[in-house]
C-alpha positions as a printed Julia matrix, in Angstrom:
155×3 Matrix{Float64}:
  40.12  -21.09   -0.56
  39.96  -17.82    0.23
  38.15  -16.81   -3.25
  36.4   -19.78   -3.18
  34.71  -18.55   -0.15
  34.44  -15.26   -1.89
  32.98  -16.81   -4.88
  30.53  -19.0    -3.18
  29.08  -15.8    -1.3
  28.71  -13.36   -3.17
  26.63  -16.74   -5.72
  24.38  -17.01   -2.71
  23.95  -13.83   -2.54
  22.86  -12.4    -6.16
  20.61  -15.86   -5.52
  18.89  -14.72   -2.78
  18.46  -11.53   -4.29
  16.74  -12.47   -7.27
  14.96  -15.04   -5.37
  13.63  -12.56   -2.93
  12.82   -9.44   -6.03
  11.2   -12.28   -8.38
  13.28  -10.58  -10.68
  16.87  -11.68  -12.32
  17.94   -8.12  -12.97
  17.21   -7.65   -9.27
  14.5    -4.9    -9.32
  11.25   -5.07   -7.27
   8.02   -4.28   -9.84
   5.45   -2.94   -7.44
   1.48   -4.08   -7.82
   0.18   -0.12   -7.82
   2.52    3.26   -6.75
   0.63    6.33   -6.5
   1.01   10.09   -4.69
  -1.53   12.26   -5.02
  -4.37   14.44   -3.54
  -7.79   13.77   -3.42
 -11.09   15.26   -1.57
 -12.15   14.03    1.25
 -11.96   13.2     4.82
 -10.98   10.62    7.12
 -14.19   11.09    8.84
 -17.25    8.46    6.42
 -19.75   10.87    7.25
 -17.71   13.83    5.41
 -16.86   16.91    6.17
 -15.28   19.95    5.3
 -12.2    19.49    5.79
  -9.33   20.47    3.31
  -8.08   17.29    0.53
  -5.91   14.69    1.63
  -3.45   13.76    0.15
  -2.19    9.89    0.23
   0.8     8.0    -0.88
   1.5     5.1    -1.83
   4.74    1.8    -2.83
   3.04   -1.67   -2.18
   4.06   -5.09   -3.79
   4.37   -8.47   -3.38
   7.73   -7.8    -1.17
   5.25   -5.49    1.28
   5.75   -1.42    1.37
   4.14    1.68    2.24
   1.37    3.84    2.55
   1.09    7.11    3.59
  -2.35    9.33    4.11
  -2.76   12.76    5.77
  -5.57   14.7     6.25
  -5.64   18.41    7.91
  -4.16   16.95   11.38
  -3.96   13.56   10.83
  -0.62   11.62    9.47
  -1.44    8.05    8.75
   1.85    5.95    7.93
   1.28    1.84    7.29
   3.69   -0.5     6.06
   1.93   -3.01    3.73
   1.4    -6.7     4.25
  -0.52   -7.5     1.12
  -1.37   -6.1    -2.33
  -4.01   -7.96   -4.39
  -3.59   -6.03   -8.16
  -6.67   -6.8   -11.23
  -5.56   -5.9   -14.08
  -4.41   -2.59  -14.82
  -7.29   -0.69  -13.02
  -8.04   -2.17   -9.84
  -5.76   -2.8    -6.85
  -6.42   -3.24   -2.47
  -3.89   -2.37   -0.16
  -3.54   -3.42    3.45
  -1.43   -3.49    5.94
  -1.23   -1.99   10.1
  -0.51    1.06   10.76
   2.79    1.93   12.15
   2.68    5.1    13.18
   0.33    8.39   12.85
   0.32   12.08   14.52
  -3.19   13.51   15.74
  -4.57    9.77   17.08
  -3.7     6.16   18.85
  -4.24    4.36   14.99
  -0.69    2.5    15.48
  -1.05   -1.61   14.88
  -4.69   -0.76   13.28
  -5.33   -3.03   10.84
  -6.09   -0.79    7.19
  -7.31   -1.29    3.72
  -7.5     1.3     0.65
  -8.75    0.55   -2.32
  -7.15    1.77   -5.69
  -9.15    1.96   -8.93
  -8.24    3.73  -12.21
  -7.0     7.37  -10.5
  -9.18    6.86   -7.63
  -8.64    5.91   -4.67
 -10.46    4.83   -1.24
  -9.8     7.01    2.6
  -8.3     3.88    4.09
 -10.28    1.72    6.01
  -9.48    1.48    9.88
 -10.22   -1.91   11.81
 -11.76   -2.8     8.24
 -14.22   -6.33    8.98
 -11.93   -9.21    6.84
 -11.58  -12.76    6.71
  -8.94  -14.21    8.7
  -6.59  -14.19    6.42
  -5.98  -10.45    6.19
  -4.16   -9.16    6.14
  -1.87  -11.8     5.04
  -4.23  -11.96    1.64
  -6.23   -8.26    0.96
 -10.12   -8.45   -0.14
 -10.15   -9.11   -4.36
 -12.9    -6.35   -4.72
 -14.38   -3.47   -2.77
 -17.21   -3.21   -0.14
 -20.38   -2.24   -2.0
 -20.71    0.7    -0.23
 -17.15    2.08   -0.9
 -16.58    5.82   -1.42
 -13.68    5.93   -4.3
 -12.06    9.49   -4.57
 -10.45   11.25   -8.14
  -6.83   12.51   -7.48
  -7.25   16.39   -7.57
  -3.84   16.23   -8.55
  -1.28   13.11   -8.42
  -1.19    9.86  -11.05
  -1.54    6.13   -9.92
   0.05    3.51  -11.08
  -0.26   -0.12  -11.62
   2.59   -2.62  -12.78
């Protein structure tokens, strides 16, 4: 009887892992992964700040996003990802930690195109489906900054 219970639990756990990850091998394939440095700062009005660092690991199961500029460190939980082909992604969610300001709990969206990225759009004007569903394109006025170092990979 113990063997049957153990076998049932083992098969159930493996089935759950395969279902949650979307893969029979048990590995997640992220929609966008990258890290690097961009020029620019958090202020949309421009500034003379040194380059900013970013890191993203986002897939259908969530992920993390980090943006660092001078005295500002933003850590975000990814709640939605939209990826188009191998050269565009929108990643959105909610900030979970913030050093240098009071942005915890605020929604954000950031766009990636090729080897460029936007600064995080904080408190974006989005449809009610956000952050469960990310936008499928960047706003017409979005500024994309080329990576000065690092890389972005679209899965």
